[in-house]
N, C-alpha and C positions, 0 to 999 in steps of 0.2 A: 743699384742696378749694375748687372755685369755687362762689362764692355765687350763689344763684338771682337771677334777673331778677324784678322787682316791677313792677307795672303797677297803675294807677288812673285814674279818670276822674269828674269830677262834670260835672252839669249844673243850670243855673239859668234860669229863666223869668223873673227880674225885670227890670225896666227901669232899675232903678237899678243903675250900674255898680260902685259900691262895695259894695252887699249881693250881686249877681251873683258878683263874685269871690270873696267870703266863702262864697257857698253852693256854687260850684262848687269851690273848692280844699279844703273841709273834707274831703270823701271821699277825696281825692287823699291828703291828709296821713294820713290813717288807713290807707289801702291801702298805702302806702309806710312805715308805722310811723316818720314823721317824717323819714325819710332824703331828702335833696337828690335831686331826679331828674337823671339824666344827660340826659333831654331831655323837654322839655314841647312839645305840640302844641294851639295855641288856634284855636278856631273861635267866630266872633261874628257876629250879625245885623246887618243895616246901622244900626239906631238905637243899638246899643251901639258901634258903630264911630265913631259922632260923638264918643266919648270914649276913643277907642283907646290914646293915650298913658297915660291914667289908668289903664285896664284892665292895660296890660302892666306899668306900675310897682307896681300893687297885687299882680298875680300873682306877679312876682319877690319882692315882701316878704312873700307868703305862703308861697311854696314853693321859693324860691331853686334854679330850675333851672339846670344847666349851659350848656344850650342850649335855645333857643326859636325855632320857628317857628309861622306860622298864617296865617289867612286869614279874609275877609269871606264870608260865604254867603248866599243868600236863605232856605235852610231848614238848620237846623242838627241834627246826629244826635249822641246820647250817652245813655247808661244805657238802652239799648233803644228810646229814642223817636227819633221824626222830627219836629221841631218845625218846621212849614211856615208857621206864622202867628205873628206878635209877636215880641218880644224872646228871644234865647237866647244862653247863653253856655256852650260846652262846654270844658272844661279836662281834657287827658289828659297822663299822664305815665308814664315808666318810668325804673326803676334799672337801668342794663345793667352789670353788672360785665365788666371786660375789654373793653369796646366803646371804639373811638375815633371820636369825633364829628368829621366834616368839615362844618363850616357855610360856606354860600357863598351869595353875592347875583348874579343876573345881570341886564344891561340889553341892550337892542337899539339899535345905533347905525348912522348911516349909514357902509357901508365901500364905495368905489368906486361901483358903479352900484346896489348893493343894501343890505341891512341884515344886519349881522353881529352876534353875540351876544358881549359881554364878560363876563369874570369867572369862567370855568369853571376850577377851581384844577388846578394842576400835580399837587398830590398825588393827585388821581385821573386825570389824564391819564397820568401816568406811572407809575400802579400797575399790577403784573402782572395778567393776565387773572384774574378770578375773585377778586381780592384784596380787592375791596369790593363789599358787599351793594348792594341796589336803592338807588337815589337818590331819596328822597323829595321832591317838588316840588310847590310851589303857584306859579301864575303869574296875572298879569292878562290877561285876554282882549283888550283892547284894544291894548296897548302892547308884548307880548311874542310872538315868532313860535314857539311852542311846536311847532308841527308841523315848521317848519323847523328847528329846532334837533334834534327828534327823527330827521328825516331825515339829517343830518350823522352824528348818532352811530350810527346804523346802517350806515354805511358805515365806520366805525372797529373794526378787529379788536379784540376785547376789550372793548369800551366796556361800563359796567355798563347794565343796564336802568333805567329810570325810572319811577316809579309816583306817581301825584297826580292833580292836577286844576286847573281853572280857576276862580278866584276869581267869584262871582255876587251878583247883588242890586243891581249898579250899571247906569246906563244909558248912561254915556258916558265916554270918559278921564278918570282922575283921581277917579272916584267910589269905586272899589274900595280895599281896605285889605288890604297884606299886612304880616306880623311877621315881623321877625329880631331876637331877643334883647328889647332894649327900644324898639326903632327902628320906626315906622311908615312904610311905602313905599307910593307911590303908583303905581308902574310896576315891569315887570320881572317877576322871579321871585325866590324865595327857596327854598333846599334845603337838605339834609342829605345826607351819605353816612356809611354806617355800616361801619365795620371790625371784624369780631368778633362781629356779633350774627346770631343764627340767624333768618332772615327767610324767608318765602314770599310770593310774589304771588299775587292772584287776579283775573282779568278773566273778568267775566260780560256777553255782549254781549246777553243777553237773548232770542236768536233759538233757531229749530228748523230744523234742515236739512230740506229736501224735496227728491225726486227723486234722481236719480243723480251721482255724481260724474262730472266731464266735463273733458277737457283743451282748454286754448285752443289753437286750431291756427291762427289769425290774429290778429295785433293790432296796433295803433297808438297808443301813448300808453295814456290810459285807454278806448279804443274796443276791445271785444271784437269782432272781425269774424266769427270762426268759433268754433263749440264742436263738438267731435268731427267736424270735416270739415264739418260745415253752417253757413249763415248763423246767427249767434247768434240772431236774432230769432226764426227759423224753429224752432231748437231749442227756445228757451224755450217757444213755443207748443206744441209737442209733451210737454214735460214737464209742463206746467199741464194739459194734456188729459189726462194720465195718471193725475193726483192723483185721490186719494180726495175725496168733496164737501166734506168740513169743510176740508181742507188745500187745495183749490182755491178757497173762499171767502177764507181768510186770504191767499192769493196774489193775489187781486183786489184787496184792500184795501191790499197794499203788499207788493212783493217786494224781496227785497235780495240781493247778489251775496256770496258766500263766498269768500275766495281762500285758498288754502294759501301760507303763507310759508315754512316749512320743509319742503322735499319729501322730505328724509332720515327720513321717519317710515314705517314699513310699514303702518299702517292710520291714518285721519284719523278724529278725534273732534272734538267741538265745538270745543274748545279751540285747534285747530289751523287754523281759519280766521278770517282777518280779515275781519269784515264790513263791506261799505259798501253805500251808495244806489245804486239804479240811476237815473240821470237822464233816460234816455229812449232811444228806439232810432229808427232810420233805416230806414224801410221801403223806401226805393229800393236800398240797400246791404246792409240787414239785420245792421247792426251794433247793439251795445248800449253806451251810455255808461254807465260806472260812477264812483265817486268815489275812484278810487285809479288808479295806474299798474299796467298789465298787462303780461304777457309771454308770448310763445309756448313752450307746453310747461308753463304754469302749470295746476294743477288748481283747478276752480271748481265751486261746488256753490251752489244758489238756496236761500235761507232765508226764514223768515217771522217775525214778531214779533208776540205779543200777551201779556197779562196771564199766561196760563197757560204758555207756553213761557219766559217771562222767569224766571217762578218756578221752573221745572225747571232752567234753565240756571243759576241762582244756585245752587241746592242741589248739582249735581253740581260745578258750580267750587268750592265749600266743602269739599266731601267729598274731591275730590282735593288740595286744598291741605292738609287736615287731615292727610290721608295721607302727604302729603311731608314734613311736619313730624316725623313717626315717633312714639315712645313718649312723648316730652315734651309732645306736644300743644300747642295755640296758648294763650298767655298774656295775649296784648292785640292790639288791632286797631285800624287806621286806614282808614276807610271813604271812598271819593269816588264818589257816586252822582249820575247826571245829573238836572237839574232837571225834565227830561220824564219821571222815574220818579214815586216817591211815589205821591199820591192822583190823579195825573194818568194814570198808568198802571194802578195796581193799586185794588181795589174797595175795600180796607181801608186803612188809616192804618199806618205804621211797618213796611211791608212788609220792606225790606232789612234794619233794624236787628233785626225779629223773627225772620227767617230765620237770621241769623247765631247769634242765641240758640237757635235750634231746631237749627241743625246743628252748632254748636260747643260749646254751653253758654253761659252768661251771663258772657261775659268782658269785661274793660273795653275799650268801642269807642267811638269818637267819629270825626265828621266832618262832611262837608257837601254839601248839594247843588251842583253844579257847571255852568259853562258848556262843558262838555268835559271828559273823563276821561283819564287818561294811563295806561297800562299795556301789558305785554308779550304778544305774541301770537307763538309760533315764535322766542322768543329776541330780538326786536326790538320796540322800543319805538313806540308809535303814539298817536295822539290818536282818542278814540272820542267817539260819541254814543249816548244811550240806554242807557250802559253802568254798570254798578257794578264798580269795580276797588279793590283793597284789597292791604295790607301786612299779614301775621299775624306776630306775634313768638312764637317758641318760648318 
């Protein structure tokens, strides 16, 4: 009989590194019944990262994880809280029977006239499609081209999806910290691929669709020249004029473009659209410039974002992921939330963490506020903003 997976999380707000580790690891040991975790994931605020080597050594001494990754974050999530000010350390750990962990580190180096990513393991590149679950990745925003790597992976048939985020809290290269085992890294990315673990990903882009779905009938690069046979700017004005007053007000405050990635779906729902900013319009040509490459024949729908739509979108995404896991239900979660969320977006503190507990029950969850969030839309992985991405473990 297969042993069940076990999950635990601890959070400390102590500014003393030794005390923070003891406080964060104690509930983890209790939840895992003293067993050594297969995987530990650690998130620490900038002040505690000044002692990152000591933190990691102490965590290994406390819980002896088989593998560990982690990152620095300007805000830390754990035990249903989002600590946006002051020191915080979250230690999340899981015992995953029958799961093979493939840890790796990536760096960006000059290759020819551009930059190349080195370190992607053969064990993942050569694995049959679907053999390896989502890759959990944490990266430095200054030294690692996450969007470039994801674009390459999206062109590879059978490549695993990636979920995670970019470290935050630093202002320039060399200030962020990434954790791999007992090592502290100042650049690149750290990641694990899991073979044999039951996992589900969540991507909540915090938006609400408005107006009709429209086909892009002329495009060039990131310029949408025509929508439904009309100049895109003219079509936009037509859509906005037809909105209800409250939706029209949100559109005036900020309109976004939602692009369908996988057209092989009979009915498009929120999670089928990749949401990108609209950078402007050209009144002479009638084109709209969006923050993504577009193509003729692609379906597009305008979106708006506010606290209410972000709350609703997260709840819908969590319910869908919960259903995808089936009767077993979620046992633990890792959360990667934008640093523009939290009390910068919502009127109350702890919004994303509390919503997870609302929709999934209080499962062991840890995470950080990111400089960019990674998660799949339409089976392909993208770098997002103002998004909450997650991986749920059954």
